C-alpha positions in Angstrom: 104.8 120.4 104.6 103.4 119.3 107.9 104.9 116.6 109.9 103.1 113.2 110.0 100.5 112.9 112.8 101.7 111.7 116.1 99.5 109.5 118.3 98.7 112.5 120.4 97.7 114.5 117.3 95.1 112.0 116.2 91.6 113.4 116.8 89.2 111.6 119.0 86.1 110.0 117.5 83.2 112.5 117.4 85.5 115.4 116.6 84.4 115.3 113.0 87.8 115.6 111.3 88.8 112.0 111.9 85.6 110.9 110.1 86.7 112.5 106.9 90.4 111.6 106.9 91.1 108.0 106.0 94.8 108.4 106.9 93.9 109.5 110.4 91.4 106.6 110.7 94.0 104.1 109.6 96.5 105.4 112.1 94.0 105.3 114.9 92.7 101.9 114.0 96.2 100.4 113.7 98.0 102.1 116.6 98.2 98.7 118.4 99.8 97.0 115.3 103.0 98.8 114.1 103.3 96.4 111.1 99.9 97.5 109.8 101.0 101.1 110.2 104.1 100.4 108.1 102.0 98.9 105.3 99.3 101.6 105.5 101.9 104.3 105.3 103.5 102.7 102.3 100.1 102.3 100.6 99.4 106.0 101.0 102.7 106.8 99.2 101.2 106.9 95.7 101.9 108.9 92.6 98.5 110.7 92.7 99.3 112.1 96.1 101.4 115.3 96.3 102.7 114.4 99.8 105.4 111.9 98.8 107.9 113.3 101.4 105.2 113.3 104.1 104.2 109.7 103.4 107.8 108.5 103.2 108.6 110.1 106.6 105.4 108.5 108.0 106.5 105.2 106.6 110.0 105.6 108.1 108.5 106.5 111.5 106.2 103.5 111.5 109.1 101.2 110.4 111.2 102.5 113.3 108.2 101.9 115.7 108.0 98.3 114.4 111.8 97.8 114.9 111.5 99.1 118.5 108.4 97.0 119.2 109.9 93.8 117.9 113.3 94.4 119.5 115.1 93.9 116.2 116.8 96.5 114.0 115.3 96.5 110.6 118.0 95.8 108.0 117.5 96.4 104.3 116.7 92.7 103.9 114.1 92.7 106.6 112.5 95.8 105.1 112.5 94.3 101.6 110.9 91.1 102.9 108.2 93.1 104.7 107.6 95.2 101.6 107.4 92.1 99.3 104.8 90.6 101.7 102.9 93.8 101.6 103.0 93.9 97.8 101.6 90.3 97.7 98.7 91.4 99.9 98.1 94.5 97.9 98.1 92.5 94.7 95.5 90.1 96.2 93.3 93.0 97.3 93.5 94.7 93.9 92.7 91.5 92.2 89.7 91.0 94.4 88.6 94.6 93.7 88.9 94.0 89.9 86.8 90.9 90.2 84.1 92.7 92.2 84.0 95.6 89.8 83.8 93.2 86.8 80.9 91.4 88.4 79.1 94.7 89.1 79.6 95.9 85.5 78.2 92.5 84.2 75.2 92.8 86.5 74.7 96.4 85.3 74.8 95.4 81.7 72.3 92.5 82.3 69.9 94.9 84.1 70.1 97.4 81.1 69.3 94.6 78.6 66.6 93.0 80.6 
């Protein structure tokens, strides 16, 4: 397993590799907002990925960065609150995606029968 990318490891735009790696793009886009990095790292820790350990280490590193940036030590309660907020956001996004996909399928069916 390779260590999570550090800010210095993130390829510059135009290098080509950052164009194809959504993880790198997320880290580059959110380097000014540690909280978004925490959420993005957690979102990438999914069953279909083989890199659970990598993503968890990435999540822990971003969480530490957030703690240092805000000057507060993340306790288990603070972390749980952040994760619950994230899950609410994720649920909203997934609901929106389902609605969009349902509408697209309906339009596709209408076009087939027209």
